[in-house]
GUKE-438768 format. One record per atom (N, C-alpha, C): residue in three letters; atom name; x, y, z. Coordinates in steps of 0.2 Angstrom, whole numbers. Each point is the difference from the previous one (the first is absolute). Example, Ala and Ser with C-alpha at 12.3 -4.5 7.8 and 13.67 -1.06 7.14 Angstrom:
<nutor r="ALA" a="N" c1="66" c2="-28" c3="39"/>
<nutor r="ALA" a="CA" c1="-4" c2="6" c3="0"/>
<nutor r="ALA" a="C" c1="4" c2="6" c3="0"/>
<nutor r="SER" a="N" c1="-2" c2="5" c3="-4"/>
<nutor r="SER" a="CA" c1="4" c2="6" c3="1"/>
<nutor r="SER" a="C" c1="-4" c2="5" c3="3"/>
This chain:
<nutor r="UNK" a="N" c1="-25" c2="12" c3="90"/>
<nutor r="UNK" a="CA" c1="0" c2="7" c3="-2"/>
<nutor r="UNK" a="C" c1="-7" c2="2" c3="-1"/>
<nutor r="UNK" a="N" c1="-2" c2="5" c3="3"/>
<nutor r="UNK" a="CA" c1="-7" c2="3" c3="-2"/>
<nutor r="UNK" a="C" c1="2" c2="7" c3="-3"/>
<nutor r="UNK" a="N" c1="-3" c2="1" c3="-6"/>
<nutor r="UNK" a="CA" c1="2" c2="7" c3="-3"/>
<nutor r="UNK" a="C" c1="-6" c2="2" c3="-4"/>
<nutor r="UNK" a="N" c1="0" c2="6" c3="-2"/>
<nutor r="UNK" a="CA" c1="-5" c2="3" c3="-5"/>
<nutor r="UNK" a="C" c1="0" c2="-4" c3="-6"/>
<nutor r="UNK" a="N" c1="-5" c2="-1" c3="-3"/>
<nutor r="UNK" a="CA" c1="-1" c2="-3" c3="-6"/>
<nutor r="UNK" a="C" c1="2" c2="4" c3="-6"/>
<nutor r="UNK" a="N" c1="6" c2="-1" c3="-3"/>
<nutor r="UNK" a="CA" c1="3" c2="4" c3="-6"/>
<nutor r="UNK" a="C" c1="2" c2="-5" c3="-5"/>
<nutor r="UNK" a="N" c1="0" c2="3" c3="-6"/>
<nutor r="UNK" a="CA" c1="3" c2="-5" c3="-6"/>
<nutor r="UNK" a="C" c1="7" c2="-2" c3="2"/>
<nutor r="UNK" a="N" c1="4" c2="4" c3="3"/>
<nutor r="UNK" a="CA" c1="7" c2="-2" c3="1"/>
<nutor r="UNK" a="C" c1="0" c2="-6" c3="5"/>
<nutor r="UNK" a="N" c1="-4" c2="1" c3="6"/>
<nutor r="UNK" a="CA" c1="0" c2="-5" c3="5"/>
<nutor r="UNK" a="C" c1="-3" c2="-7" c3="-3"/>
<nutor r="UNK" a="N" c1="-5" c2="1" c3="-4"/>
<nutor r="UNK" a="CA" c1="-3" c2="-6" c3="-3"/>
<nutor r="UNK" a="C" c1="5" c2="-4" c3="-5"/>
<nutor r="UNK" a="N" c1="4" c2="4" c3="-3"/>
<nutor r="UNK" a="CA" c1="5" c2="-3" c3="-4"/>
<nutor r="UNK" a="C" c1="6" c2="-4" c3="3"/>
<nutor r="UNK" a="N" c1="0" c2="2" c3="7"/>
<nutor r="UNK" a="CA" c1="6" c2="-3" c3="4"/>
<nutor r="UNK" a="C" c1="-2" c2="-6" c3="4"/>
<nutor r="UNK" a="N" c1="-6" c2="1" c3="3"/>
<nutor r="UNK" a="CA" c1="-3" c2="-5" c3="4"/>
<nutor r="UNK" a="C" c1="-7" c2="-3" c3="-1"/>
<nutor r="UNK" a="N" c1="-1" c2="-6" c3="0"/>
<nutor r="UNK" a="CA" c1="-6" c2="-3" c3="-1"/>
<nutor r="UNK" a="C" c1="-5" c2="1" c3="5"/>
<nutor r="UNK" a="N" c1="-6" c2="3" c3="-1"/>
<nutor r="UNK" a="CA" c1="-5" c2="2" c3="5"/>
<nutor r="UNK" a="C" c1="-2" c2="-6" c3="4"/>
<nutor r="UNK" a="N" c1="-1" c2="1" c3="6"/>
<nutor r="UNK" a="CA" c1="-2" c2="-5" c3="5"/>
<nutor r="UNK" a="C" c1="4" c2="-6" c3="0"/>
<nutor r="UNK" a="N" c1="6" c2="0" c3="-3"/>
<nutor r="UNK" a="CA" c1="4" c2="-6" c3="1"/>
<nutor r="UNK" a="C" c1="7" c2="3" c3="2"/>
<nutor r="UNK" a="N" c1="2" c2="5" c3="-2"/>
<nutor r="UNK" a="CA" c1="7" c2="3" c3="2"/>
<nutor r="UNK" a="C" c1="-1" c2="7" c3="3"/>
<nutor r="UNK" a="N" c1="-6" c2="3" c3="-1"/>
<nutor r="UNK" a="CA" c1="-1" c2="6" c3="3"/>
<nutor r="UNK" a="C" c1="-8" c2="1" c3="0"/>
<nutor r="UNK" a="N" c1="-2" c2="5" c3="5"/>
<nutor r="UNK" a="CA" c1="-7" c2="2" c3="0"/>
<nutor r="UNK" a="C" c1="0" c2="7" c3="-1"/>
<nutor r="UNK" a="N" c1="-5" c2="2" c3="-5"/>
<nutor r="UNK" a="CA" c1="-1" c2="7" c3="-2"/>
<nutor r="UNK" a="C" c1="-7" c2="3" c3="2"/>
<nutor r="UNK" a="N" c1="0" c2="6" c3="0"/>
<nutor r="UNK" a="CA" c1="-6" c2="4" c3="2"/>
<nutor r="UNK" a="C" c1="-1" c2="6" c3="-5"/>
<nutor r="UNK" a="N" c1="-6" c2="2" c3="-1"/>
<nutor r="UNK" a="CA" c1="-1" c2="6" c3="-4"/>
<nutor r="UNK" a="C" c1="-3" c2="6" c3="4"/>
<nutor r="UNK" a="N" c1="-2" c2="-2" c3="6"/>
<nutor r="UNK" a="CA" c1="-3" c2="6" c3="4"/>
<nutor r="UNK" a="C" c1="1" c2="-1" c3="7"/>
<nutor r="UNK" a="N" c1="-1" c2="5" c3="4"/>
<nutor r="UNK" a="CA" c1="1" c2="-1" c3="8"/>
<nutor r="UNK" a="C" c1="-4" c2="-5" c3="2"/>
<nutor r="UNK" a="N" c1="-6" c2="-1" c3="-2"/>
<nutor r="UNK" a="CA" c1="-5" c2="-4" c3="2"/>
<nutor r="UNK" a="C" c1="2" c2="-8" c3="-1"/>
<nutor r="UNK" a="N" c1="3" c2="-1" c3="-6"/>
<nutor r="UNK" a="CA" c1="2" c2="-6" c3="-2"/>
<nutor r="UNK" a="C" c1="6" c2="-2" c3="4"/>
<nutor r="UNK" a="N" c1="5" c2="5" c3="1"/>
<nutor r="UNK" a="CA" c1="5" c2="-1" c3="5"/>
<nutor r="UNK" a="C" c1="-2" c2="-3" c3="7"/>
<nutor r="UNK" a="N" c1="-4" c2="4" c3="3"/>
<nutor r="UNK" a="CA" c1="-3" c2="-2" c3="6"/>
<nutor r="UNK" a="C" c1="-3" c2="-7" c3="0"/>
<nutor r="UNK" a="N" c1="-4" c2="-1" c3="-5"/>
<nutor r="UNK" a="CA" c1="-3" c2="-7" c3="0"/>
<nutor r="UNK" a="C" c1="5" c2="-5" c3="-1"/>
<nutor r="UNK" a="N" c1="6" c2="1" c3="-4"/>
<nutor r="UNK" a="CA" c1="5" c2="-5" c3="0"/>
<nutor r="UNK" a="C" c1="4" c2="-1" c3="6"/>
<nutor r="UNK" a="N" c1="1" c2="6" c3="3"/>
<nutor r="UNK" a="CA" c1="4" c2="-1" c3="6"/>
<nutor r="UNK" a="C" c1="-4" c2="-4" c3="6"/>
<nutor r="UNK" a="N" c1="-6" c2="1" c3="0"/>
<nutor r="UNK" a="CA" c1="-4" c2="-4" c3="5"/>
<nutor r="UNK" a="C" c1="0" c2="-7" c3="-2"/>
<nutor r="UNK" a="N" c1="-1" c2="-2" c3="-6"/>
<nutor r="UNK" a="CA" c1="0" c2="-6" c3="-3"/>
<nutor r="UNK" a="C" c1="7" c2="-4" c3="2"/>
<nutor r="UNK" a="N" c1="5" c2="3" c3="-2"/>
<nutor r="UNK" a="CA" c1="7" c2="-3" c3="1"/>
<nutor r="UNK" a="C" c1="2" c2="-1" c3="7"/>
<nutor r="UNK" a="N" c1="-2" c2="5" c3="4"/>
<nutor r="UNK" a="CA" c1="1" c2="-1" c3="8"/>
<nutor r="UNK" a="C" c1="-3" c2="-6" c3="2"/>
<nutor r="UNK" a="N" c1="-5" c2="-3" c3="-2"/>
<nutor r="UNK" a="CA" c1="-4" c2="-6" c3="2"/>
<nutor r="UNK" a="C" c1="3" c2="-6" c3="-4"/>
<nutor r="UNK" a="N" c1="2" c2="1" c3="-6"/>
<nutor r="UNK" a="CA" c1="2" c2="-6" c3="-4"/>
<nutor r="UNK" a="C" c1="8" c2="0" c3="0"/>
<nutor r="UNK" a="N" c1="3" c2="-2" c3="5"/>
<nutor r="UNK" a="CA" c1="7" c2="0" c3="2"/>
<nutor r="UNK" a="C" c1="4" c2="-4" c3="-5"/>
<nutor r="UNK" a="N" c1="-2" c2="-6" c3="-2"/>
<nutor r="UNK" a="CA" c1="4" c2="-4" c3="-4"/>
<nutor r="UNK" a="C" c1="0" c2="2" c3="-7"/>
<nutor r="UNK" a="N" c1="-6" c2="3" c3="-2"/>
<nutor r="UNK" a="CA" c1="-1" c2="2" c3="-7"/>
<nutor r="UNK" a="C" c1="5" c2="7" c3="-1"/>
<nutor r="UNK" a="N" c1="0" c2="4" c3="5"/>
<nutor r="UNK" a="CA" c1="4" c2="6" c3="0"/>
<nutor r="UNK" a="C" c1="8" c2="-2" c3="0"/>
<nutor r="UNK" a="N" c1="2" c2="-5" c3="4"/>
<nutor r="UNK" a="CA" c1="7" c2="-2" c3="0"/>
<nutor r="UNK" a="C" c1="2" c2="-3" c3="-7"/>
<nutor r="UNK" a="N" c1="-5" c2="-4" c3="-3"/>
<nutor r="UNK" a="CA" c1="1" c2="-3" c3="-6"/>
<nutor r="UNK" a="C" c1="2" c2="5" c3="-6"/>
<nutor r="UNK" a="N" c1="-5" c2="5" c3="0"/>
<nutor r="UNK" a="CA" c1="1" c2="5" c3="-5"/>
<nutor r="UNK" a="C" c1="7" c2="4" c3="2"/>
<nutor r="UNK" a="N" c1="1" c2="1" c3="6"/>
<nutor r="UNK" a="CA" c1="7" c2="4" c3="2"/>
<nutor r="UNK" a="C" c1="6" c2="-4" c3="-3"/>
<nutor r="UNK" a="N" c1="0" c2="-6" c3="2"/>
<nutor r="UNK" a="CA" c1="5" c2="-5" c3="-3"/>
<nutor r="UNK" a="C" c1="1" c2="0" c3="-7"/>
<nutor r="UNK" a="N" c1="-6" c2="0" c3="-4"/>
<nutor r="UNK" a="CA" c1="1" c2="-1" c3="-7"/>
<nutor r="UNK" a="C" c1="2" c2="7" c3="-3"/>
<nutor r="UNK" a="N" c1="-2" c2="6" c3="3"/>
<nutor r="UNK" a="CA" c1="2" c2="6" c3="-2"/>
<nutor r="UNK" a="C" c1="8" c2="1" c3="1"/>
<nutor r="UNK" a="N" c1="2" c2="-2" c3="6"/>
<nutor r="UNK" a="CA" c1="7" c2="0" c3="1"/>
<nutor r="UNK" a="C" c1="4" c2="-4" c3="-5"/>
<nutor r="UNK" a="N" c1="-2" c2="-6" c3="-1"/>
<nutor r="UNK" a="CA" c1="3" c2="-4" c3="-5"/>
<nutor r="UNK" a="C" c1="0" c2="4" c3="-7"/>
<nutor r="UNK" a="N" c1="-5" c2="3" c3="-2"/>
<nutor r="UNK" a="CA" c1="0" c2="3" c3="-6"/>
<nutor r="UNK" a="C" c1="5" c2="6" c3="0"/>
<nutor r="UNK" a="N" c1="0" c2="4" c3="5"/>
<nutor r="UNK" a="CA" c1="5" c2="5" c3="1"/>
<nutor r="UNK" a="C" c1="7" c2="-2" c3="-1"/>
<nutor r="UNK" a="N" c1="2" c2="-6" c3="3"/>
<nutor r="UNK" a="CA" c1="7" c2="-2" c3="0"/>
<nutor r="UNK" a="C" c1="1" c2="-3" c3="-7"/>
<nutor r="UNK" a="N" c1="-4" c2="-4" c3="-3"/>
<nutor r="UNK" a="CA" c1="1" c2="-3" c3="-6"/>
<nutor r="UNK" a="C" c1="0" c2="4" c3="-6"/>
<nutor r="UNK" a="N" c1="-4" c2="6" c3="1"/>
<nutor r="UNK" a="CA" c1="-1" c2="4" c3="-6"/>
<nutor r="UNK" a="C" c1="5" c2="6" c3="0"/>
<nutor r="UNK" a="N" c1="4" c2="1" c3="6"/>
<nutor r="UNK" a="CA" c1="5" c2="5" c3="0"/>
<nutor r="UNK" a="C" c1="-3" c2="7" c3="3"/>
<nutor r="UNK" a="N" c1="-6" c2="-1" c3="3"/>
<nutor r="UNK" a="CA" c1="-3" c2="6" c3="3"/>
<nutor r="UNK" a="C" c1="2" c2="2" c3="7"/>
<nutor r="UNK" a="N" c1="5" c2="-4" c3="3"/>
<nutor r="UNK" a="CA" c1="3" c2="2" c3="6"/>
<nutor r="UNK" a="C" c1="5" c2="6" c3="-1"/>
<nutor r="UNK" a="N" c1="2" c2="4" c3="6"/>
<nutor r="UNK" a="CA" c1="4" c2="5" c3="-1"/>
<nutor r="UNK" a="C" c1="7" c2="-2" c3="-4"/>
<nutor r="UNK" a="N" c1="2" c2="-6" c3="2"/>
<nutor r="UNK" a="CA" c1="6" c2="-2" c3="-3"/>
<nutor r="UNK" a="C" c1="-1" c2="-1" c3="-7"/>
<nutor r="UNK" a="N" c1="-5" c2="-3" c3="-2"/>
<nutor r="UNK" a="CA" c1="-2" c2="-2" c3="-7"/>
<nutor r="UNK" a="C" c1="0" c2="7" c3="-4"/>
<nutor r="UNK" a="N" c1="-3" c2="5" c3="3"/>
<nutor r="UNK" a="CA" c1="-1" c2="6" c3="-4"/>
<nutor r="UNK" a="C" c1="6" c2="4" c3="0"/>
<nutor r="UNK" a="N" c1="5" c2="-1" c3="5"/>
<nutor r="UNK" a="CA" c1="6" c2="3" c3="-1"/>
<nutor r="UNK" a="C" c1="5" c2="-3" c3="-5"/>
<nutor r="UNK" a="N" c1="-1" c2="-7" c3="-1"/>
<nutor r="UNK" a="CA" c1="4" c2="-3" c3="-5"/>
<nutor r="UNK" a="C" c1="-3" c2="2" c3="-7"/>
<nutor r="UNK" a="N" c1="-6" c2="0" c3="-1"/>
<nutor r="UNK" a="CA" c1="-3" c2="3" c3="-6"/>
<nutor r="UNK" a="C" c1="2" c2="7" c3="-2"/>
<nutor r="UNK" a="N" c1="1" c2="4" c3="5"/>
<nutor r="UNK" a="CA" c1="2" c2="7" c3="-1"/>
<nutor r="UNK" a="C" c1="7" c2="0" c3="-2"/>
<nutor r="UNK" a="N" c1="4" c2="-4" c3="3"/>
<nutor r="UNK" a="CA" c1="8" c2="0" c3="-2"/>
<nutor r="UNK" a="C" c1="1" c2="-3" c3="-7"/>
<nutor r="UNK" a="N" c1="-4" c2="-5" c3="-1"/>
<nutor r="UNK" a="CA" c1="0" c2="-3" c3="-7"/>
<nutor r="UNK" a="C" c1="-2" c2="5" c3="-5"/>
<nutor r="UNK" a="N" c1="-5" c2="4" c3="1"/>
<nutor r="UNK" a="CA" c1="-2" c2="5" c3="-5"/>
<nutor r="UNK" a="C" c1="6" c2="6" c3="-1"/>
<nutor r="UNK" a="N" c1="3" c2="2" c3="6"/>
<nutor r="UNK" a="CA" c1="5" c2="5" c3="0"/>
<nutor r="UNK" a="C" c1="6" c2="-3" c3="-4"/>
<nutor r="UNK" a="N" c1="2" c2="-6" c3="2"/>
<nutor r="UNK" a="CA" c1="6" c2="-2" c3="-3"/>
<nutor r="UNK" a="C" c1="-1" c2="-2" c3="-7"/>
<nutor r="UNK" a="N" c1="-5" c2="-2" c3="-2"/>
<nutor r="UNK" a="CA" c1="-2" c2="-2" c3="-7"/>
<nutor r="UNK" a="C" c1="0" c2="7" c3="-5"/>
<nutor r="UNK" a="N" c1="-2" c2="5" c3="3"/>
<nutor r="UNK" a="CA" c1="-1" c2="6" c3="-4"/>
<nutor r="UNK" a="C" c1="7" c2="3" c3="-1"/>
<nutor r="UNK" a="N" c1="5" c2="-1" c3="5"/>
<nutor r="UNK" a="CA" c1="7" c2="3" c3="0"/>
<nutor r="UNK" a="C" c1="4" c2="-4" c3="-6"/>
<nutor r="UNK" a="N" c1="-2" c2="-6" c3="-1"/>
<nutor r="UNK" a="CA" c1="2" c2="-4" c3="-5"/>
<nutor r="UNK" a="C" c1="7" c2="-3" c3="2"/>
């Protein structure tokens, strides 16, 4: 995953291990060029990010499960 550097993103994914972040258009372009050349590093980060999504419940399925738990717990 490549995304804008925000506190929320940083709290969810470890930078340069599970995701790549940028703070400007220039940094985005620089990182795009870098990862197009460094294929194995890009794939490693992508796999680690996917694993984090699945194990932390960040997938669509995980988010829906969390939402249902909140709804049903509030109904008592």
